[in-house]
Wavefront OBJ file of the C-alpha trace (Angstrom):
o trace
v -42.585 -14.071 -32.693
v -42.511 -16.002 -35.963
v -39.810 -18.201 -37.197
v -38.421 -15.591 -39.504
v -38.279 -12.947 -36.631
v -36.274 -15.293 -34.442
v -33.928 -16.249 -37.292
v -33.424 -12.531 -37.990
v -32.488 -12.012 -34.263
v -30.298 -14.906 -34.003
v -28.409 -13.540 -36.973
v -28.025 -9.994 -35.438
v -27.067 -11.280 -32.102
v -24.261 -13.429 -33.594
v -23.024 -10.168 -34.856
v -23.391 -8.621 -31.554
v -21.490 -11.479 -29.901
v -18.667 -11.237 -32.514
v -18.528 -7.458 -31.923
v -18.246 -7.716 -28.072
v -15.514 -10.465 -28.343
v -13.323 -8.126 -30.290
v -11.052 -6.083 -27.856
v -10.859 -3.234 -30.518
v -14.519 -2.692 -30.173
v -14.095 -1.100 -26.830
v -11.561 1.430 -28.163
v -13.890 3.234 -30.434
v -15.996 6.193 -29.385
v -19.707 5.796 -29.204
v -20.958 8.196 -31.971
v -24.385 9.224 -32.643
v -25.936 7.395 -35.695
v -26.643 9.560 -38.697
v -30.088 9.542 -40.219
v -30.016 7.494 -43.432
v -32.299 5.613 -45.856
v -32.040 2.833 -48.562
v -34.435 1.608 -51.301
v -35.158 -1.818 -52.355
v -36.492 -2.086 -55.828
v -38.656 -5.024 -56.349
v -39.350 -6.700 -59.964
v -42.622 -8.523 -59.792
v -42.975 -9.098 -63.439
v -42.193 -12.874 -63.189
v -43.359 -15.630 -61.047
v -40.796 -14.717 -58.429
v -39.948 -11.391 -56.999
v -36.513 -10.167 -57.749
v -34.685 -7.348 -55.839
v -31.852 -5.113 -56.987
v -28.568 -5.183 -55.158
v -25.253 -3.395 -55.789
v -21.657 -4.515 -55.071
v -19.652 -1.909 -53.155
v -16.216 -0.942 -54.441
v -13.492 -3.251 -52.814
v -11.639 -0.009 -51.955
v -14.232 1.388 -49.552
v -13.458 1.340 -45.922
v -17.092 0.770 -45.049
v -18.274 -2.588 -46.150
v -15.993 -3.059 -49.039
v -16.990 -5.543 -51.660
v -20.373 -6.256 -49.911
v -23.790 -6.556 -51.722
v -26.207 -3.769 -50.489
v -29.271 -1.783 -51.468
v -28.606 1.663 -52.715
v -28.682 4.110 -49.903
v -26.921 6.882 -47.829
v -27.257 9.618 -45.391
v -30.007 12.221 -45.267
v -29.149 15.709 -46.926
v -30.748 19.079 -46.225
v -31.972 19.339 -49.826
v -34.141 16.261 -49.207
v -36.522 18.336 -47.222
v -37.089 20.838 -49.906
v -37.634 18.515 -52.890
v -41.186 18.574 -54.476
v -43.038 15.294 -54.964
v -45.611 14.136 -57.383
v -47.693 12.396 -54.692
v -47.212 12.281 -50.856
v -46.120 9.532 -48.664
v -48.692 7.095 -47.400
v -50.150 8.311 -44.183
v -49.340 5.073 -42.311
v -45.849 4.954 -43.368
v -45.507 8.623 -42.403
v -46.748 7.837 -38.907
v -44.407 4.887 -38.488
v -41.493 6.972 -39.697
v -42.134 9.442 -36.770
v -42.306 6.763 -34.047
v -39.271 6.341 -31.716
v -37.589 9.557 -33.062
v -36.591 12.699 -31.422
v -38.006 15.885 -32.894
v -40.155 13.758 -35.266
v -42.171 15.647 -38.027
v -43.865 14.904 -41.302
v -41.142 16.900 -43.062
v -38.414 14.536 -41.783
v -40.547 11.467 -42.574
v -40.939 12.718 -46.122
v -37.327 13.769 -46.373
v -36.187 10.240 -45.536
v -38.199 8.493 -48.268
v -36.815 11.237 -50.669
v -33.265 10.451 -49.468
v -33.757 6.776 -50.413
v -34.913 7.938 -53.941
v -31.883 10.303 -54.281
v -29.323 7.919 -53.110
v -30.602 5.336 -55.606
v -30.014 7.764 -58.531
v -26.635 8.779 -57.237
v -25.436 5.131 -56.729
v -27.362 3.421 -59.768
v -28.559 6.166 -62.154
v -32.078 5.045 -61.813
v -34.750 7.861 -61.415
v -37.762 7.031 -59.158
v -40.929 9.041 -60.074
v -43.170 10.280 -62.670
v -42.626 12.089 -65.870
v -44.065 15.435 -65.381
v -43.289 19.223 -66.125
v -41.217 20.420 -63.196
v -42.537 23.667 -61.542
v -38.912 24.657 -60.896
v -35.312 23.739 -60.904
v -34.685 21.061 -58.182
v -32.176 21.823 -55.384
v -28.653 20.623 -55.437
v -28.220 16.698 -56.055
v -31.736 16.705 -57.358
v -30.791 18.660 -60.603
v -30.713 15.336 -62.633
v -34.469 14.975 -61.853
v -35.134 18.466 -63.375
v -33.227 17.605 -66.456
v -35.084 14.498 -66.983
v -38.369 16.043 -66.095
v -39.151 13.423 -63.427
v -40.753 14.278 -60.223
v -40.137 11.715 -57.339
v -43.360 10.005 -56.440
v -43.708 8.792 -52.686
v -47.194 7.139 -53.084
v -45.807 3.732 -53.992
v -42.901 3.980 -51.467
v -43.191 1.428 -48.668
v -41.614 1.697 -45.298
v -40.373 -1.850 -44.530
v -37.714 -1.789 -41.701
v -35.422 0.264 -39.519
v -32.052 -0.533 -38.056
v -29.477 1.330 -36.108
v -25.722 0.293 -36.498
v -24.424 -1.159 -33.174
v -22.519 1.178 -30.842
v -18.803 1.836 -31.247
v -18.590 1.451 -35.000
v -16.453 3.722 -37.248
v -19.644 4.768 -38.882
v -23.108 4.560 -37.595
v -26.586 4.974 -39.213
v -30.117 5.111 -38.293
v -31.296 3.457 -41.423
v -34.904 3.413 -42.836
v -35.344 0.571 -45.411
v -38.045 1.416 -48.091
v -39.309 -0.758 -50.891
v -40.829 0.142 -54.318
v -41.877 -1.620 -57.314
v -39.443 -1.553 -60.248
v -42.266 0.012 -62.467
v -41.626 3.291 -60.467
v -38.305 3.689 -62.406
v -39.137 6.537 -64.964
v -35.714 7.121 -66.275
v -31.938 6.224 -66.008
v -28.826 8.107 -66.227
v -25.837 5.963 -67.666
v -22.421 5.716 -66.499
v -23.052 5.613 -62.722
v -21.982 2.131 -62.184
v -18.365 0.943 -62.946
v -15.075 -0.241 -61.709
v -14.413 3.326 -60.185
v -17.815 3.971 -58.831
v -19.305 3.519 -55.498
v -21.269 0.462 -56.813
v -19.094 -1.693 -59.213
v -22.074 -3.800 -60.578
v -25.915 -4.265 -60.203
v -27.732 -7.556 -59.985
v -31.409 -8.401 -59.922
v -32.023 -11.749 -58.042
v -34.726 -13.718 -56.453
v -34.762 -12.913 -52.572
v -33.826 -16.595 -51.746
v -30.936 -16.544 -54.049
v -29.793 -13.023 -52.974
v -29.474 -13.988 -49.316
v -26.520 -16.141 -50.221
v -24.488 -13.180 -51.481
v -21.740 -11.681 -49.318
v -23.805 -8.938 -47.635
v -24.124 -7.275 -44.166
v -26.020 -9.255 -41.562
v -28.816 -6.625 -41.626
v -29.217 -6.729 -45.261
v -29.881 -10.435 -45.158
v -32.314 -9.954 -42.290
v -34.289 -7.231 -44.090
v -34.395 -9.374 -47.097
v -36.046 -12.142 -44.890
v -38.466 -9.476 -43.491
v -39.200 -8.185 -46.991
v -40.099 -11.676 -48.269
v -42.634 -12.172 -45.358
v -43.996 -8.736 -46.075
v -44.497 -9.400 -49.852
v -46.333 -12.569 -48.942
v -48.578 -10.537 -46.773
v -49.403 -8.217 -49.691
v -46.843 -5.430 -49.114
v -49.454 -3.315 -47.343
v -48.797 0.016 -45.791
v -50.757 -1.100 -42.620
v -48.282 -3.826 -41.694
v -46.106 -3.128 -38.722
v -42.458 -2.230 -39.368
v -39.675 -4.091 -37.537
v -36.933 -2.118 -35.818
v -33.694 -3.626 -34.924
v -31.390 -1.894 -32.417
v -28.668 -3.069 -29.899
v -29.641 -2.609 -26.303
v -27.834 -3.754 -23.282
v -25.280 -5.626 -25.365
v -27.754 -7.596 -27.444
v -30.113 -6.838 -30.533
v -33.792 -6.400 -29.843
v -36.614 -6.535 -32.465
v -39.624 -4.159 -31.837
v -42.509 -3.031 -34.095
v -43.209 0.571 -35.182
l 1 2 3 4 5 6 7 8 9 10 11 12 13 14 15 16 17 18 19 20 21 22 23 24 25 26 27 28 29 30 31 32 33 34 35 36 37 38 39 40 41 42 43 44 45 46 47 48 49 50 51 52 53 54 55 56 57 58 59 60 61 62 63 64 65 66 67 68 69 70 71 72 73 74 75 76 77 78 79 80 81 82 83 84 85 86 87 88 89 90 91 92 93 94 95 96 97 98 99 100 101 102 103 104 105 106 107 108 109 110 111 112 113 114 115 116 117 118 119 120 121 122 123 124 125 126 127 128 129 130 131 132 133 134 135 136 137 138 139 140 141 142 143 144 145 146 147 148 149 150 151 152 153 154 155 156 157 158 159 160 161 162 163 164 165 166 167 168 169 170 171 172 173 174 175 176 177 178 179 180 181 182 183 184 185 186 187 188 189 190 191 192 193 194 195 196 197 198 199 200 201 202 203 204 205 206 207 208 209 210 211 212 213 214 215 216 217 218 219 220 221 222 223 224 225 226 227 228 229 230 231 232 233 234 235 236 237 238 239 240 241 242 243 244 245 246 247 248 249 250 251 252 253
């Protein structure tokens, strides 16, 4: 296990220790995590890679004021959205590992959920300018209006993490990454003092890790940094963090 891997586990197990020492932890029900996805946009136009993060509204009950990647829960319409190009086969296979009732449809939907949530929270439309074959379902309508079809070919599956047990909200989150050049359009007015994200920042990875962010966000940034240095290839194994027997473990998908 590399120094980066060990550092990530140490950070996550510090969180586990903090949770287990809090008496209120044991009063919460152990709910099932909801499938979720998030997207890390990477700007490689300069000598140092920058990533996009958003600051959550201070009034949110879940992670108020924290810097996060755009993301959220899987929706039924994500399984029905058309794409310009399919997900990489290796990414698809890894998305189906350690999953009950796994399917290529669900793998594809998770990547699409990351794209949809990025639009809903930032106004950025990821895909290709192309004549839409039909109106997109539900929350995907903005893509129809902009004549942008989501493109999964450049979407990388880079990490997975499950929220610890006995949290008010639990997610089984798949972290994806894509080059900022995949942004094909933008809808203004999605960021502001009353929005889910109050501001967006592009920052070098090393600098971004100093922001006030959830432990897993910082860990995934370290994982991403290592992955970029290795060429951000689809064939690289994907780290999977989950809490088992009162401590976090890191396995590879």
